[in-house]
matplotlib code that plots the C-alpha trace (Angstrom):
import matplotlib.pyplot as plt

x = [18.7, 21.9, 21.5, 24.6, 23.2, 19.8, 21.4, 23.2, 20.0, 18.2, 21.0, 20.9, 17.1, 17.4, 20.0, 17.8, 14.8, 16.8, 18.0, 14.4, 13.2, 16.1, 15.3, 11.7, 12.5, 15.0, 12.4, 9.7, 12.0, 13.2, 9.7, 8.0, 10.6, 9.8, 11.8, 11.2, 13.9, 16.6, 19.6, 18.6, 15.2, 16.6, 19.3, 16.6, 14.4, 17.3, 17.9, 14.3, 14.1, 17.4, 15.8, 13.4, 16.3, 15.1, 18.2, 18.5, 20.8, 19.4, 19.5, 16.8, 15.3, 14.9, 13.1, 9.6, 7.5, 4.4, 2.9, -0.5, -2.8, -3.5, -6.7, -5.9, -7.7, -6.8, -5.6, -8.1, -7.9, -10.4, -9.7, -10.3, -7.8, -5.1, -5.6, -5.0, -2.0, -0.3, -1.5, -3.0, -6.4, -5.5, -5.6, -8.4, -10.5, -12.3, -14.1, -13.8, -15.7, -17.1, -14.4, -11.8, -10.7, -8.0, -6.3, -4.2, -1.9, 0.7, 3.0, 1.7, -1.2, -2.7, -5.1, -7.1, -8.6, -11.2, -10.3, -7.2, -4.7, -3.0, -0.7, 1.3, 3.0, 5.3, 5.7, 8.3, 11.3, 13.8, 15.0, 17.7, 18.6, 21.9, 21.1, 24.3, 23.2, 20.2, 20.7, 20.1, 17.1, 15.7, 16.3, 14.3, 11.5, 11.4, 11.1, 8.3, 6.4, 6.8, 5.8, 2.6, 1.7, 2.2, 3.3, 6.7, 7.2, 7.0, 8.1, 10.8, 12.6, 12.2, 13.7, 16.0, 17.5, 19.0, 18.4, 18.7, 19.4, 16.5, 16.1, 13.3, 12.6, 9.9, 8.7, 6.3, 4.5, 5.8, 4.5, 7.1, 9.7, 7.8, 6.5, 2.8, 1.9, 0.4, 1.0, 3.4, 4.7, 6.7, 8.8, 10.6, 13.3, 15.0, 18.5, 17.9, 14.1, 13.5, 10.4, 8.5, 6.0, 4.6, 2.2, 0.8, -1.5, -1.2, -2.5, -3.1, -3.1, -6.2, -5.2, -3.6, -5.1, -4.5, -3.7, -0.8, -0.7, 2.0, 3.7, 4.9, 8.5, 10.3, 11.7, 8.2, 6.9, 9.7, 8.4, 5.2, 7.2, 7.3, 3.6, 3.9, 6.1, 6.3, 8.8, 11.1, 14.4, 14.3, 16.7, 15.4, 17.2, 15.3, 13.1, 11.4, 8.3, 5.5, 1.9, -0.2, -3.5, -4.9, -8.7, -9.1, -6.4, -7.4, -11.0, -12.5, -14.2, -14.4, -13.7, -10.9, -12.6, -15.3, -13.0, -12.1, -10.5, -9.7, -7.1, -3.4, -2.1, 1.4, 3.2, 6.5, 7.6, 9.8, 11.4, 13.0, 15.8, 13.4, 11.6, 8.5, 7.6, 5.3, 3.6, 3.0, 0.7, -0.6, -3.8]
y = [-95.5, -93.6, -90.6, -88.9, -88.9, -87.8, -84.9, -83.8, -83.9, -81.8, -79.2, -78.9, -78.5, -75.8, -73.9, -74.1, -72.8, -69.9, -69.0, -69.0, -66.9, -64.4, -64.1, -63.4, -60.8, -59.1, -59.2, -57.7, -55.0, -54.0, -53.7, -52.3, -49.8, -46.1, -45.3, -41.5, -41.6, -43.2, -41.2, -41.4, -39.9, -37.2, -36.3, -36.0, -33.9, -31.5, -31.4, -30.6, -27.8, -26.4, -26.0, -23.5, -21.9, -23.3, -24.0, -26.3, -25.3, -27.8, -31.4, -33.4, -35.9, -39.6, -40.7, -42.2, -40.2, -41.2, -38.4, -37.9, -35.1, -32.3, -30.7, -27.0, -23.7, -20.1, -18.1, -15.2, -11.7, -9.1, -5.3, -4.8, -7.5, -6.3, -2.7, -3.8, -5.9, -3.2, 0.1, -0.6, 0.0, 3.6, 3.2, 4.5, 1.7, 2.2, -0.3, 0.8, -2.2, -5.6, -7.9, -5.1, -3.2, -0.5, 0.5, 3.7, 5.1, 7.7, 6.4, 2.9, 1.3, -2.1, -3.7, -6.8, -8.6, -11.3, -11.6, -13.6, -11.6, -8.9, -6.3, -3.9, -0.8, 1.7, 4.9, 6.5, 7.9, 8.0, 5.5, 4.7, 1.2, 0.1, -3.4, -4.9, -8.3, -10.6, -12.3, -9.0, -8.4, -11.8, -11.1, -7.9, -9.8, -12.3, -9.5, -7.9, -11.2, -11.6, -8.0, -8.3, -11.8, -13.8, -17.4, -17.9, -21.6, -24.0, -21.2, -21.6, -19.0, -19.8, -16.7, -13.8, -11.1, -7.7, -4.8, -1.0, -1.0, -3.4, -7.1, -9.1, -12.1, -14.7, -17.4, -20.3, -22.5, -26.0, -29.3, -31.9, -29.6, -29.7, -26.5, -25.9, -23.9, -21.4, -20.0, -17.0, -14.3, -11.8, -8.9, -6.0, -4.7, -1.3, -1.1, 2.2, 2.3, -1.3, -3.3, -1.3, -4.0, -7.4, -9.5, -12.5, -15.3, -18.2, -21.7, -23.7, -27.6, -29.2, -32.9, -35.3, -38.2, -41.8, -43.0, -41.7, -40.5, -41.7, -38.7, -39.0, -38.5, -35.1, -35.5, -36.1, -33.0, -30.9, -31.7, -29.8, -26.5, -26.9, -26.2, -22.5, -20.0, -17.9, -20.4, -20.0, -18.3, -19.0, -20.9, -23.6, -23.3, -25.8, -28.9, -30.4, -32.0, -29.8, -29.8, -27.8, -26.0, -23.5, -23.9, -21.8, -23.5, -27.0, -26.5, -26.6, -23.3, -20.7, -17.9, -18.3, -15.8, -18.4, -21.1, -21.3, -24.7, -27.8, -30.4, -29.7, -32.6, -33.8, -32.0, -31.0, -27.4, -26.1, -22.8, -20.3, -17.8, -14.9, -16.3, -17.5, -21.2, -23.7, -26.6, -29.8, -32.5, -35.8, -34.2]
z = [4.5, 3.5, 5.9, 4.5, 1.0, 2.3, 4.2, 1.1, -0.9, 1.9, 1.9, -1.9, -1.8, 0.9, -1.2, -4.3, -2.2, -0.9, -4.4, -5.6, -2.7, -3.1, -6.8, -6.1, -3.5, -5.9, -8.7, -6.5, -5.1, -8.6, -10.0, -6.9, -5.8, -6.3, -9.5, -8.9, -6.2, -8.3, -9.3, -12.9, -12.3, -10.1, -12.7, -15.4, -13.1, -12.5, -16.3, -17.1, -14.4, -15.7, -19.2, -17.6, -15.7, -12.4, -10.4, -7.3, -4.5, -2.0, -1.0, -2.8, -0.3, -1.3, 1.8, 1.8, 4.2, 6.1, 8.1, 9.9, 8.9, 11.5, 12.5, 12.7, 13.4, 12.8, 15.7, 16.2, 17.6, 18.8, 18.5, 22.2, 23.2, 20.8, 21.9, 25.5, 24.6, 22.6, 23.9, 27.4, 25.8, 24.9, 21.1, 18.9, 17.3, 14.0, 11.8, 8.1, 7.0, 8.1, 9.4, 9.2, 12.3, 12.8, 16.0, 16.0, 18.7, 17.9, 15.1, 15.4, 13.4, 13.7, 11.2, 12.0, 9.0, 9.3, 13.0, 12.2, 10.1, 12.2, 10.6, 12.7, 11.3, 13.0, 10.9, 13.1, 11.2, 14.1, 16.6, 19.1, 18.0, 16.5, 15.2, 13.6, 12.6, 12.1, 15.5, 17.2, 15.0, 16.0, 19.7, 19.3, 17.6, 20.5, 23.0, 20.9, 20.9, 24.6, 25.4, 23.4, 24.6, 21.4, 21.6, 20.0, 20.8, 17.9, 15.6, 13.0, 11.0, 7.3, 5.6, 6.4, 4.2, 4.6, 2.3, 2.6, 6.3, 7.1, 7.9, 6.5, 8.7, 8.2, 10.6, 10.3, 12.8, 13.4, 14.7, 15.7, 14.0, 10.7, 9.3, 9.0, 5.9, 5.2, 8.6, 8.8, 11.0, 8.9, 10.3, 8.9, 11.3, 10.7, 12.1, 13.9, 14.3, 15.3, 14.3, 11.7, 10.6, 11.5, 9.5, 11.3, 10.2, 12.7, 13.0, 16.2, 16.2, 17.7, 17.1, 14.7, 12.8, 13.9, 10.4, 8.2, 4.6, 2.3, 0.6, -3.0, -3.7, -3.6, -7.1, -8.5, -6.6, -8.2, -11.7, -10.9, -11.0, -14.7, -14.9, -13.8, -15.7, -12.5, -11.2, -14.1, -13.4, -9.6, -7.4, -5.0, -1.6, 0.5, 0.0, 3.1, 4.4, 5.7, 6.8, 4.3, 5.0, 2.5, 2.5, -0.7, -2.8, -1.5, -2.4, 1.1, 0.5, -2.3, 0.1, 2.7, 5.0, 5.6, 6.9, 10.6, 10.8, 8.7, 7.9, 7.2, 5.1, 4.4, 1.5, 0.1, 0.8, -1.9, -1.0, -3.4, -2.6, -2.6, 0.4, -1.5, -1.2, -3.0, -1.4, -3.4, -1.9, -3.4, -4.6]

ax = plt.figure().add_subplot(projection="3d")
ax.plot(x, y, z, "-o")
ax.set_aspect("equal")
plt.show()
């Protein structure tokens, strides 16, 4: 047997096999890749949004995301506990209606709605503060949360603005550095008075799923903004992954006041320059 000739034939056969395999892989990649993350699709998306005066001042992610779902529950409050934490139990508690409590003490008023939304208001017109920037305002917020025994870990600032001598600062809960919507802790800080309001609806994570959910692309999620005229004329300043829990919007219950816990699912969080955000999931 001519081993040299046989060797050449074998090498040629292997080369042909590799070419065929490479061709099949390239063919499968081209037809199976997510075309919604291509530059062409993204450019077209930006163009369509621009026709509705929706501007994008943010990076548009191209990554393919797989995230677990989270089992979450609302953080709850009782009037007696909040009265003790804020006013050493010296505040006056009233109950104007079912699931609605008020606690008043001097210039301060706290409302508790459905045992989970807490709204603090300070109506004082004078103060001794001299807050010069948002960093000082955030330090004051941190002290406020510590003093009144609120957990401020796993909390991310998602919006800050200054207007008429006041800072408007919003925070959201996070899990593994990913925001959980729709949790919020919103503050208004007056430069001289200090904190004049807080609105808090918080979520706690119970556990996460073992399996993961594939999240559709960010460019595809952006196209859903065209369905609502309220988005027209706005500027997008951030696009990021989030966990999304809104029992009423997601159809878990008709009345959000009836929900105590549920599943937060992966979604895209699209934030506008006015602080508002929209969450877009696969469903």
